[in-house]
C-alpha positions as CSV (number, residue, x, y, z in Angstrom):
1,X,10.2,-5.5,15.8
2,X,10.3,-1.3,16.7
3,X,12.7,0.0,15.2
4,X,13.9,-3.4,12.9
5,X,16.1,-2.3,10.3
6,X,14.3,-2.3,7.8
7,X,12.2,0.7,8.7
8,X,14.4,2.7,10.2
9,X,15.9,2.2,6.5
10,X,12.7,3.1,4.8
11,X,11.8,5.7,7.0
12,X,15.3,7.3,6.6
13,X,14.9,6.6,3.2
14,X,11.2,8.9,2.7
15,X,12.0,11.1,4.4
16,X,15.4,12.7,2.6
17,X,13.6,11.7,-0.9
18,X,10.2,13.5,-0.1
19,X,9.6,16.3,-2.0
20,X,11.2,14.7,-5.0
21,X,9.1,11.7,-4.6
22,X,6.1,14.4,-4.8
23,X,7.0,16.0,-7.6
24,X,7.8,13.3,-9.7
25,X,4.1,11.6,-8.7
26,X,2.4,14.7,-8.4
27,X,-0.7,13.1,-10.6
28,X,-2.0,9.9,-10.1
29,X,-3.7,9.1,-13.0
30,X,-1.8,11.5,-15.3
31,X,-1.1,8.0,-18.1
32,X,-2.3,5.6,-15.3
33,X,-6.2,4.5,-16.4
34,X,-4.8,0.7,-15.9
35,X,-4.3,1.3,-12.2
36,X,-6.3,3.8,-11.2
37,X,-9.7,1.2,-12.5
38,X,-8.2,-0.7,-10.1
39,X,-8.4,1.5,-7.4
40,X,-11.6,2.2,-8.7
41,X,-12.7,-1.6,-8.5
42,X,-11.5,-1.4,-5.5
43,X,-13.4,1.5,-3.9
44,X,-16.8,0.3,-5.5
45,X,-16.0,-3.2,-3.1
46,X,-16.0,-1.4,-0.5
47,X,-19.0,0.7,-1.1
48,X,-19.6,4.0,-0.5
49,X,-18.3,5.6,4.0
50,X,-17.0,2.3,4.2
51,X,-14.0,2.9,6.5
52,X,-10.4,2.4,4.9
53,X,-6.8,2.6,6.2
54,X,-4.2,3.5,3.1
55,X,-1.3,1.5,5.0
56,X,1.9,2.9,3.9
57,X,0.5,6.6,2.2
58,X,3.6,8.4,1.6
59,X,2.7,11.6,0.2
60,X,-1.5,10.8,0.7
61,X,-2.5,10.6,-3.4
62,X,-4.0,7.2,-3.0
63,X,-5.7,8.8,0.3
64,X,-7.4,11.2,-1.8
65,X,-8.6,9.9,-4.3
66,X,-10.6,7.3,-2.3
67,X,-11.9,10.0,-0.3
68,X,-13.1,11.3,-3.7
69,X,-15.0,8.3,-3.7
70,X,-16.4,8.2,-1.0
71,X,-14.8,6.2,1.4
72,X,-13.4,7.1,4.7
73,X,-10.5,6.6,4.7
74,X,-7.0,7.8,6.6
75,X,-3.3,7.5,5.9
76,X,-0.6,5.6,8.6
77,X,3.3,6.3,7.6
78,X,6.3,5.9,8.3
79,X,8.1,9.2,7.3
80,X,7.1,12.4,8.6
81,X,8.3,14.2,5.7
82,X,6.0,12.4,3.5
83,X,3.1,12.8,6.3
84,X,3.9,16.7,5.7
85,X,3.1,17.2,2.1
86,X,-0.1,14.8,2.8
87,X,-1.4,17.2,5.2
88,X,0.2,20.3,3.0
89,X,-2.1,18.9,0.0
90,X,-5.2,17.1,1.4
91,X,-5.7,19.5,4.8
92,X,-8.9,17.1,5.0
93,X,-7.7,14.1,5.3
94,X,-6.2,12.4,8.5
95,X,-2.5,11.0,8.2
96,X,-1.0,9.8,11.0
97,X,2.5,8.4,12.3
98,X,3.0,4.1,12.4
99,X,4.3,1.1,11.0
100,X,2.0,-1.5,10.1
101,X,3.7,-3.5,10.5
102,X,3.0,-2.6,13.9
103,X,-0.9,-1.3,13.7
104,X,-2.5,-0.2,16.4
105,X,-6.0,-0.9,15.0
106,X,-9.4,-3.2,17.0
107,X,-10.2,-6.3,15.5
108,X,-12.2,-5.7,12.4
109,X,-12.9,-2.2,12.8
110,X,-11.8,-1.3,8.6
111,X,-13.7,-2.8,5.7
112,X,-10.8,-2.2,3.5
113,X,-7.4,-2.1,3.6
114,X,-4.7,-0.4,0.9
115,X,-1.6,-1.2,0.8
116,X,-0.2,0.6,-2.2
117,X,3.2,-0.6,-3.3
118,X,4.2,-0.6,0.8
119,X,5.1,-4.0,1.3
120,X,7.8,-3.4,-1.6
121,X,10.6,-3.2,1.5
122,X,9.1,-6.0,4.0
123,X,11.6,-8.7,4.2
124,X,9.7,-12.1,3.2
125,X,10.3,-13.5,7.1
126,X,7.8,-10.7,8.3
127,X,5.1,-11.2,5.3
128,X,2.9,-13.4,6.7
129,X,3.0,-11.2,10.7
130,X,2.1,-8.2,8.2
131,X,-0.6,-10.0,6.2
132,X,-2.2,-11.9,9.4
133,X,-2.3,-8.2,11.3
134,X,-4.0,-6.7,8.0
135,X,-6.8,-9.6,8.1
136,X,-7.5,-9.1,12.0
137,X,-8.5,-5.1,11.3
138,X,-10.6,-5.8,8.8
139,X,-14.6,-6.5,9.5
140,X,-16.0,-9.9,7.9
141,X,-16.4,-9.6,4.5
142,X,-14.1,-6.7,4.4
143,X,-11.4,-5.8,1.0
144,X,-7.9,-6.0,0.8
145,X,-5.7,-4.3,-1.7
146,X,-2.1,-4.8,-1.8
147,X,0.2,-3.2,-5.1
148,X,3.5,-3.6,-5.6
149,X,6.5,-5.2,-8.6
150,X,6.6,-8.4,-10.3
151,X,9.6,-10.5,-10.5
152,X,12.1,-12.4,-8.4
153,X,14.8,-10.3,-7.7
154,X,15.7,-7.8,-5.6
155,X,17.1,-4.3,-6.4
156,X,18.6,-2.4,-4.0
157,X,19.5,1.7,-4.1
158,X,22.3,3.8,-3.4
159,X,21.0,6.7,-5.1
160,X,17.4,8.1,-5.8
161,X,16.4,12.1,-6.5
162,X,19.5,13.3,-6.4
163,X,20.3,12.0,-2.8
164,X,22.1,9.3,-1.6
165,X,20.6,6.7,0.1
166,X,20.2,3.1,0.3
167,X,16.7,1.1,0.4
168,X,15.2,-2.6,-1.0
169,X,12.8,-2.5,-3.4
170,X,11.6,-6.7,-3.0
171,X,9.7,-8.0,-6.7
172,X,6.9,-11.1,-5.9
173,X,5.2,-13.3,-7.5
174,X,1.5,-12.8,-7.7
175,X,1.0,-15.9,-7.3
176,X,3.6,-16.2,-4.5
177,X,1.2,-13.2,-2.5
178,X,-2.1,-14.7,-3.1
179,X,-0.4,-18.1,-1.4
180,X,0.7,-16.0,1.7
181,X,-3.0,-14.4,1.0
182,X,-4.5,-17.6,1.4
183,X,-2.6,-19.0,4.3
184,X,-4.1,-15.5,6.8
185,X,-7.7,-16.5,5.5
186,X,-8.4,-13.8,3.0
187,X,-10.2,-15.4,-0.2
188,X,-8.4,-14.1,-3.8
189,X,-10.8,-11.9,-5.5
190,X,-9.1,-10.1,-8.3
191,X,-5.1,-10.0,-9.9
192,X,-4.0,-7.7,-12.3
193,X,-0.7,-7.7,-14.2
194,X,0.3,-5.3,-16.6
195,X,3.6,-4.9,-18.3
196,X,5.8,-1.7,-17.7
197,X,5.6,1.7,-19.1
198,X,8.8,2.6,-20.2
199,X,7.7,6.0,-21.0
200,X,7.7,5.8,-16.7
201,X,10.6,3.9,-16.2
202,X,9.3,0.9,-14.9
203,X,11.5,-2.1,-15.3
204,X,9.4,-4.2,-14.3
205,X,5.6,-5.6,-14.7
206,X,3.3,-4.5,-11.9
207,X,1.0,-6.5,-9.8
208,X,-2.3,-6.0,-7.8
209,X,-4.3,-8.1,-5.9
210,X,-7.3,-8.1,-4.3
211,X,-8.8,-10.5,-1.4
212,X,-11.4,-10.2,0.6
213,X,-12.1,-12.0,4.3
214,X,-14.6,-14.3,4.1
215,X,-18.0,-12.7,5.4
216,X,-19.4,-14.3,8.9
217,X,-21.5,-17.4,7.6
218,X,-25.4,-17.0,7.7
219,X,-27.3,-19.1,10.4
């Protein structure tokens, strides 16, 4: 799957708009108490010191928030420009270049996986393998957090932050993603849907799912 078209398109988009994107989404907490509540709850489920990967970390805002909650977290992203911002703004945290489609991590090596609005560029046919990869790298009992936009129809952008770029944002129904996660071996723990915030320019409702890799049975 190396250098699949959608990965090239995603990398090019975020390399182009990285600085403007980081300014626009500078304050993770501003006007987002419900989203912060989901992230806080995830951190509590994982537990202090838990090893977590923030996949598709962008400028590292979620990575930094989870680190502030006591998690041992690192960020992974396709975009060198996004990673440069993340490293510049969070010099004490680890950020690596890579694709969540092909995780170079040992089986059962993490207590938590976060994909906060980073599966939204993945075509439907790649989701089962993607979720299987998340399941593989989690320890039994580990937790997964997904954030994504609700809907049935994708939206394709040709302009963003004053740049001529091209990228498709795929909206999905929470019940559909929940079914895919269960098929990958996860147990759903929480489902949140909030209405769009017009002050932030959100056109559709926003969803999050928390799922768990079942713990090993007690013998």
